[in-house]
DSSP file (Angstrom, degrees, kcal/mol; ACC not computed):
  #  RESIDUE AA STRUCTURE BP1 BP2  ACC     N-H-->O    O-->H-N    N-H-->O    O-->H-N    TCO  KAPPA ALPHA  PHI   PSI    X-CA   Y-CA   Z-CA
    1    1 A X     >        0   0    0      0, 0.0     4,-2.3     0, 0.0     5,-0.2   0.000 360.0 360.0 360.0 -42.3    2.5  -12.2   13.3
    2    2 A X  H  >  +     0   0    0      1,-0.2     4,-2.4     2,-0.2     5,-0.2   0.879 360.0  53.1 -61.1 -34.1    5.6  -13.9   11.7
    3    3 A X  H  > S+     0   0    0      2,-0.2     4,-2.6     1,-0.2    -1,-0.2   0.921 108.7  48.7 -65.1 -42.8    3.2  -16.1    9.7
    4    4 A X  H  > S+     0   0    0      2,-0.2     4,-2.5     1,-0.2    -2,-0.2   0.906 111.6  50.0 -63.2 -41.5    1.4  -13.1    8.4
    5    5 A X  H  X S+     0   0    0     -4,-2.3     4,-2.2     2,-0.2    -2,-0.2   0.906 111.1  48.7 -64.7 -41.1    4.7  -11.4    7.5
    6    6 A X  H  X S+     0   0    0     -4,-2.4     4,-2.4     2,-0.2    -2,-0.2   0.917 111.6  49.3 -65.2 -42.8    5.9  -14.5    5.7
    7    7 A X  H  X S+     0   0    0     -4,-2.6     4,-2.4     1,-0.2    -2,-0.2   0.918 111.0  50.2 -61.5 -43.0    2.6  -14.7    3.8
    8    8 A X  H  X S+     0   0    0     -4,-2.5     4,-2.4     1,-0.2    -1,-0.2   0.884 109.7  50.9 -62.9 -39.0    2.8  -11.1    2.8
    9    9 A X  H  X S+     0   0    0     -4,-2.2     4,-2.7     2,-0.2     5,-0.2   0.929 110.3  48.6 -63.7 -45.8    6.3  -11.6    1.6
   10   10 A X  H  X S+     0   0    0     -4,-2.4     4,-2.4     1,-0.2    -2,-0.2   0.925 112.5  48.7 -61.5 -44.4    5.4  -14.6   -0.6
   11   11 A X  H  X S+     0   0    0     -4,-2.4     4,-0.5     1,-0.2    -1,-0.2   0.919 113.4  47.4 -61.7 -43.6    2.4  -12.6   -2.1
   12   12 A X  H  < S+     0   0    0     -4,-2.4     3,-0.5     1,-0.2    -2,-0.2   0.896 114.2  45.8 -65.4 -41.0    4.6   -9.6   -2.8
   13   13 A X  H  < S+     0   0    0     -4,-2.7    -1,-0.2     1,-0.2    -2,-0.2   0.870 116.2  44.7 -72.0 -36.4    7.4  -11.6   -4.4
   14   14 A X  H  < S+     0   0    0     -4,-2.4     2,-0.5    -5,-0.2    -1,-0.2   0.433  84.1 113.8 -89.3   1.9    5.1  -13.8   -6.5
   15   15 A X    >X  -     0   0    0     -4,-0.5     3,-1.1    -3,-0.5     4,-1.0  -0.624  59.6-150.4 -74.9 120.4    3.0  -10.8   -7.7
   16   16 A X  H 3> S+     0   0    0     -2,-0.5     4,-2.3     1,-0.3     5,-0.2   0.776  92.8  66.8 -65.1 -24.2    3.5  -10.4  -11.4
   17   17 A X  H 3> S+     0   0    0      1,-0.2     4,-2.4     2,-0.2    -1,-0.3   0.829  95.7  57.1 -65.0 -28.8    2.9   -6.7  -11.2
   18   18 A X  H <> S+     0   0    0     -3,-1.1     4,-2.5     2,-0.2    -1,-0.2   0.935 107.7  46.2 -65.0 -45.7    6.1   -6.3   -9.2
   19   19 A X  H  X S+     0   0    0     -4,-1.0     4,-2.4     1,-0.2    -2,-0.2   0.912 112.7  50.2 -63.3 -42.2    8.1   -7.9  -12.0
   20   20 A X  H  X S+     0   0    0     -4,-2.3     4,-2.3     2,-0.2     5,-0.3   0.909 109.8  51.8 -62.4 -41.6    6.4   -5.7  -14.5
   21   21 A X  H  X>S+     0   0    0     -4,-2.4     4,-3.1     1,-0.2     5,-0.8   0.960 112.6  44.1 -58.6 -51.5    7.1   -2.6  -12.4
   22   22 A X  H  <>S+     0   0    0     -4,-2.5     5,-0.5     1,-0.2     4,-0.3   0.874 116.0  47.5 -64.5 -35.8   10.8   -3.4  -12.1
   23   23 A X  H  <5S+     0   0    0     -4,-2.4    -1,-0.2    -5,-0.2    -2,-0.2   0.820 122.6  33.4 -73.5 -31.0   11.1   -4.3  -15.8
   24   24 A X  H  <5S+     0   0    0     -4,-2.3    -2,-0.2    -5,-0.2     4,-0.2   0.835 127.1  29.3 -95.0 -36.0    9.3   -1.2  -17.0
   25   25 A X  T ><5S+     0   0    0     -4,-3.1     3,-1.3    -5,-0.3     4,-0.4   0.905 109.4  57.5 -97.3 -48.0   10.1    1.6  -14.5
   26   26 A X  G > <S+     0   0    0     -5,-0.8     3,-2.0    -4,-0.3     4,-0.3   0.860  96.6  62.1 -61.6 -39.1   13.6    1.0  -13.1
   27   27 A X  G > <S+     0   0    0     -5,-0.5     3,-1.2     1,-0.3    -1,-0.3   0.786  93.2  67.2 -57.8 -23.6   15.5    0.9  -16.4
   28   28 A X  G <  S+     0   0    0     -3,-1.3    -1,-0.3     1,-0.3    -2,-0.2   0.756 101.2  48.2 -66.7 -21.7   14.5    4.5  -17.0
   29   29 A X  G <  S+     0   0    0     -3,-2.0     2,-0.5    -4,-0.4    -1,-0.3   0.344  87.6 104.6-101.5   5.5   16.6    5.6  -14.0
   30   30 A X    <   -     0   0    0     -3,-1.2     2,-0.9    -4,-0.3     3,-0.1  -0.755  62.3-145.9 -90.8 130.8   19.8    3.6  -15.0
   31   31 A X    >   -     0   0    0     -2,-0.5     3,-0.9     1,-0.2     4,-0.4  -0.840  10.7-170.3 -96.9 103.9   22.6    5.7  -16.4
   32   32 A X  G >  S+     0   0    0     -2,-0.9     3,-1.1     1,-0.3    -1,-0.2   0.817  84.0  62.2 -64.8 -29.9   24.3    3.5  -19.0
   33   33 A X  G 3  S+     0   0    0      1,-0.3    -1,-0.3    -3,-0.1     3,-0.1   0.791  97.0  58.1 -67.2 -26.1   27.2    5.9  -19.3
   34   34 A X  G <  S-     0   0    0     -3,-0.9    -1,-0.3     1,-0.2    -2,-0.2   0.634 103.9-144.1 -78.7 -11.7   28.1    5.4  -15.7
   35   35 A X    <   +     0   0    0     -3,-1.1    -1,-0.2    -4,-0.4     5,-0.1  -0.087  69.2  85.1  78.4 178.8   28.5    1.7  -16.4
   36   36 A X     >  +     0   0    0      3,-0.1     4,-2.2     1,-0.1     5,-0.2   0.920  49.4 175.7  51.8  53.1   27.7   -1.3  -14.1
   37   37 A X  H  > S+     0   0    0      1,-0.2     4,-2.5     2,-0.2     5,-0.2   0.893  74.8  51.6 -57.8 -44.9   24.1   -1.4  -15.2
   38   38 A X  H  > S+     0   0    0      1,-0.2     4,-2.4     2,-0.2    -1,-0.2   0.893 109.9  50.6 -61.2 -36.4   23.3   -4.6  -13.2
   39   39 A X  H  > S+     0   0    0      2,-0.2     4,-2.6     1,-0.2    -1,-0.2   0.899 110.2  49.6 -66.1 -39.8   24.7   -3.0  -10.1
   40   40 A X  H  X S+     0   0    0     -4,-2.2     4,-2.7     2,-0.2    -2,-0.2   0.922 111.5  48.7 -62.8 -43.4   22.6    0.1  -10.7
   41   41 A X  H  X S+     0   0    0     -4,-2.5     4,-2.5     2,-0.2    -2,-0.2   0.912 111.9  49.3 -63.1 -41.9   19.5   -2.0  -11.1
   42   42 A X  H  X S+     0   0    0     -4,-2.4     4,-2.6     2,-0.2    -2,-0.2   0.920 111.4  49.2 -63.6 -43.5   20.3   -3.9   -7.9
   43   43 A X  H  X S+     0   0    0     -4,-2.6     4,-2.4     2,-0.2    -2,-0.2   0.922 112.3  47.6 -62.3 -44.6   20.8   -0.7   -6.0
   44   44 A X  H  X S+     0   0    0     -4,-2.7     4,-2.3     2,-0.2    -2,-0.2   0.903 112.2  50.4 -63.8 -40.0   17.5    0.8   -7.3
   45   45 A X  H  X S+     0   0    0     -4,-2.5     4,-2.3     2,-0.2    -2,-0.2   0.917 111.6  47.1 -63.0 -43.7   15.7   -2.4   -6.4
   46   46 A X  H  X S+     0   0    0     -4,-2.6     4,-2.6     2,-0.2    -2,-0.2   0.878 110.6  52.6 -66.4 -36.8   17.2   -2.5   -2.9
   47   47 A X  H  X S+     0   0    0     -4,-2.4     4,-2.6     2,-0.2     5,-0.2   0.915 109.1  50.2 -63.1 -42.4   16.3    1.2   -2.4
   48   48 A X  H  X S+     0   0    0     -4,-2.3     4,-2.5     2,-0.2    -2,-0.2   0.921 111.4  48.1 -60.4 -45.2   12.7    0.4   -3.5
   49   49 A X  H  X S+     0   0    0     -4,-2.3     4,-2.6     2,-0.2    -2,-0.2   0.917 112.1  49.7 -63.7 -43.1   12.6   -2.5   -1.0
   50   50 A X  H  X S+     0   0    0     -4,-2.6     4,-2.3     2,-0.2     5,-0.2   0.930 112.7  45.8 -62.0 -47.0   14.0   -0.2    1.8
   51   51 A X  H  X S+     0   0    0     -4,-2.6     4,-2.5     1,-0.2    -1,-0.2   0.908 113.9  49.7 -63.2 -41.7   11.5    2.5    1.1
   52   52 A X  H  X S+     0   0    0     -4,-2.5     4,-3.0    -5,-0.2     5,-0.3   0.901 109.9  51.0 -63.6 -41.2    8.6    0.0    1.0
   53   53 A X  H  X S+     0   0    0     -4,-2.6     4,-2.4     2,-0.2    -2,-0.2   0.921 112.4  45.3 -64.4 -44.4    9.7   -1.6    4.2
   54   54 A X  H  X S+     0   0    0     -4,-2.3     4,-2.3     2,-0.2    -2,-0.2   0.921 115.5  47.8 -64.2 -44.0    9.8    1.8    6.1
   55   55 A X  H  X S+     0   0    0     -4,-2.5     4,-2.4    -5,-0.2    -2,-0.2   0.944 114.1  45.3 -63.1 -48.9    6.5    2.8    4.6
   56   56 A X  H  X S+     0   0    0     -4,-3.0     4,-2.2     1,-0.2    -1,-0.2   0.890 113.1  50.7 -64.4 -39.6    4.7   -0.4    5.4
   57   57 A X  H  X S+     0   0    0     -4,-2.4     4,-2.2    -5,-0.3    -1,-0.2   0.908 109.9  50.6 -65.1 -40.2    6.2   -0.5    8.9
   58   58 A X  H  X S+     0   0    0     -4,-2.3     4,-2.5     1,-0.2    -2,-0.2   0.938 111.0  47.6 -62.1 -46.7    5.0    3.0    9.6
   59   59 A X  H  X S+     0   0    0     -4,-2.4     4,-2.8     1,-0.2     5,-0.2   0.878 110.7  53.2 -61.8 -37.0    1.5    2.2    8.4
   60   60 A X  H  X S+     0   0    0     -4,-2.2     4,-2.4     2,-0.2    -1,-0.2   0.917 110.2  46.3 -64.1 -43.3    1.5   -0.9   10.6
   61   61 A X  H  X S+     0   0    0     -4,-2.2     4,-2.3     2,-0.2    -2,-0.2   0.933 115.3  46.5 -65.2 -45.4    2.5    1.0   13.7
   62   62 A X  H  X S+     0   0    0     -4,-2.5     4,-2.5     1,-0.2    -2,-0.2   0.926 114.4  47.1 -62.4 -45.6   -0.1    3.8   13.0
   63   63 A X  H  X S+     0   0    0     -4,-2.8     4,-2.6     1,-0.2    -1,-0.2   0.884 111.4  51.4 -66.2 -38.0   -2.9    1.2   12.2
   64   64 A X  H  X S+     0   0    0     -4,-2.4     4,-2.2    -5,-0.2    -1,-0.2   0.909 112.0  46.4 -64.6 -41.4   -2.1   -0.8   15.3
   65   65 A X  H  X S+     0   0    0     -4,-2.3     4,-2.4     2,-0.2    -2,-0.2   0.905 113.4  48.7 -67.2 -40.6   -2.2    2.3   17.5
   66   66 A X  H  X S+     0   0    0     -4,-2.5     4,-3.0     2,-0.2     5,-0.3   0.901 110.7  51.3 -66.2 -39.8   -5.5    3.5   15.9
   67   67 A X  H  X S+     0   0    0     -4,-2.6     4,-2.5     1,-0.2    -2,-0.2   0.924 111.5  46.8 -63.0 -43.7   -7.0    0.0   16.4
   68   68 A X  H  X S+     0   0    0     -4,-2.2     4,-0.9     2,-0.2    -2,-0.2   0.908 114.0  48.4 -63.6 -41.2   -6.0    0.0   20.0
   69   69 A X  H >< S+     0   0    0     -4,-2.4     3,-0.6     1,-0.2     4,-0.3   0.938 116.2  41.9 -65.7 -47.6   -7.4    3.5   20.5
   70   70 A X  H >< S+     0   0    0     -4,-3.0     3,-1.2     1,-0.2     7,-0.4   0.865 110.5  58.7 -67.4 -34.6  -10.7    2.7   18.8
   71   71 A X  H 3< S+     0   0    0     -4,-2.5    -1,-0.2    -5,-0.3    -2,-0.2   0.699  92.3  67.9 -69.7 -19.5  -11.0   -0.7   20.5
   72   72 A X  T << S+     0   0    0     -4,-0.9     2,-0.4    -3,-0.6    -1,-0.2   0.675 103.9  45.3 -73.8 -15.6  -10.9    0.8   24.0
   73   73 A X    <>  -     0   0    0     -3,-1.2     4,-1.7    -4,-0.3     3,-0.3  -0.963  61.3-160.0-134.4 117.5  -14.3    2.4   23.4
   74   74 A X  H  > S+     0   0    0     -2,-0.4     4,-2.2     1,-0.2     5,-0.2   0.832  97.8  60.3 -62.0 -29.2  -17.4    0.7   21.9
   75   75 A X  H  > S+     0   0    0      2,-0.2     4,-2.5     1,-0.2    -1,-0.2   0.909 102.6  50.3 -63.5 -41.4  -18.8    4.2   21.2
   76   76 A X  H  > S+     0   0    0     -3,-0.3     4,-2.4     1,-0.2    -1,-0.2   0.908 109.9  50.8 -62.7 -41.3  -15.8    5.0   19.0
   77   77 A X  H  X S+     0   0    0     -4,-1.7     4,-2.1    -7,-0.4    -1,-0.2   0.893 110.4  49.3 -64.5 -39.2  -16.3    1.8   17.1
   78   78 A X  H  X S+     0   0    0     -4,-2.2     4,-2.5     1,-0.2    -1,-0.2   0.912 110.4  50.8 -64.5 -41.9  -20.0    2.6   16.6
   79   79 A X  H  X S+     0   0    0     -4,-2.5     4,-2.8     2,-0.2    -2,-0.2   0.891 109.2  50.5 -65.5 -38.8  -19.0    6.1   15.3
   80   80 A X  H  X S+     0   0    0     -4,-2.4     4,-2.4     2,-0.2    -1,-0.2   0.914 110.9  49.0 -64.4 -41.3  -16.5    4.6   12.9
   81   81 A X  H  X S+     0   0    0     -4,-2.1     4,-2.2     2,-0.2    -2,-0.2   0.909 113.0  47.9 -62.1 -41.3  -19.2    2.3   11.6
   82   82 A X  H  X S+     0   0    0     -4,-2.5     4,-2.7     2,-0.2    -2,-0.2   0.905 110.3  51.2 -64.8 -42.3  -21.6    5.1   11.2
   83   83 A X  H  X S+     0   0    0     -4,-2.8     4,-2.1     1,-0.2    -2,-0.2   0.901 110.7  48.8 -63.8 -40.9  -19.0    7.3    9.5
   84   84 A X  H  X S+     0   0    0     -4,-2.4     4,-2.0     2,-0.2    -1,-0.2   0.907 111.7  49.6 -64.0 -41.3  -18.3    4.5    7.0
   85   85 A X  H  X S+     0   0    0     -4,-2.2     4,-2.4     1,-0.2    -2,-0.2   0.916 110.5  49.6 -63.5 -43.5  -22.0    4.0    6.4
   86   86 A X  H  X S+     0   0    0     -4,-2.7     4,-2.7     1,-0.2    -1,-0.2   0.881 108.5  53.6 -63.5 -38.2  -22.5    7.8    5.8
   87   87 A X  H  X S+     0   0    0     -4,-2.1     4,-2.2     2,-0.2    -1,-0.2   0.916 110.2  46.8 -62.8 -42.9  -19.6    7.8    3.4
   88   88 A X  H  X S+     0   0    0     -4,-2.0     4,-2.2     2,-0.2    -2,-0.2   0.898 112.5  49.7 -66.3 -39.9  -21.2    5.0    1.3
   89   89 A X  H  X S+     0   0    0     -4,-2.4     4,-2.6     2,-0.2    -2,-0.2   0.919 110.5  51.0 -62.8 -43.1  -24.6    6.7    1.4
   90   90 A X  H  X S+     0   0    0     -4,-2.7     4,-2.5     1,-0.2    -2,-0.2   0.904 110.1  48.9 -61.2 -42.4  -23.0   10.0    0.2
   91   91 A X  H  X S+     0   0    0     -4,-2.2     4,-2.2     2,-0.2    -1,-0.2   0.890 111.1  50.4 -64.2 -39.1  -21.2    8.2   -2.6
   92   92 A X  H  X S+     0   0    0     -4,-2.2     4,-2.3     2,-0.2    -2,-0.2   0.912 111.1  47.9 -64.3 -42.4  -24.5    6.5   -3.6
   93   93 A X  H  X S+     0   0    0     -4,-2.6     4,-2.8     2,-0.2     5,-0.2   0.916 110.5  52.3 -65.0 -42.9  -26.3    9.8   -3.6
   94   94 A X  H  X S+     0   0    0     -4,-2.5     4,-2.4     1,-0.2     5,-0.2   0.911 111.0  47.1 -59.9 -42.6  -23.5   11.5   -5.7
   95   95 A X  H  X S+     0   0    0     -4,-2.2     4,-1.4     1,-0.2     5,-0.5   0.896 113.4  48.6 -65.3 -39.8  -23.7    8.7   -8.3
   96   96 A X  H  < S+     0   0    0     -4,-2.3    -2,-0.2     2,-0.2    -1,-0.2   0.901 114.6  44.9 -67.1 -40.7  -27.5    9.0   -8.4
   97   97 A X  H  < S+     0   0    0     -4,-2.8    -2,-0.2     1,-0.2    -1,-0.2   0.892 114.8  45.9 -72.3 -41.2  -27.5   12.8   -8.7
   98   98 A X  H  < S-     0   0    0     -4,-2.4    -1,-0.2    -5,-0.2    -2,-0.2   0.748  95.6-141.1 -77.3 -22.0  -24.8   13.0  -11.4
   99   99 A X     <  +     0   0    0     -4,-1.4     2,-0.2    -5,-0.2    -3,-0.1   0.663  40.5 160.3  74.0  14.4  -26.3   10.2  -13.4
  100  100 A X        -     0   0    0     -5,-0.5    -1,-0.2     1,-0.1    -2,-0.1  -0.488  27.9-165.4 -72.4 138.5  -22.9    8.7  -14.3
  101  101 A X              0   0    0     -2,-0.2    -1,-0.1     1,-0.2    -2,-0.0   0.519 360.0 360.0-100.6  -8.2  -23.0    5.1  -15.4
  102  102 A X              0   0    0      0, 0.0    -1,-0.2     0, 0.0    -2,-0.1   0.448 360.0 360.0 -94.1 360.0  -19.3    4.4  -15.1
């Protein structure tokens, strides 16, 4: 698990979309009149990291619990596979009926 977390961290930090997000979105929330613009940017960045950490940790706990619950019963796993298959079939039928090419 620590290796996966380290890999995830490296991917997140080296992702150019992260830098673009911080460069494009965060400055909109900085109040220049309040002064200390770098400190405000740092605070907003840390707040983003904190919210992301809590969100990702919550999803990890929920997904781990769901995996354990589904894994205890082969029937549940079969039903999940069937539900996924039906969803894909439904999407295919919808695309065929609507005639959309995009």
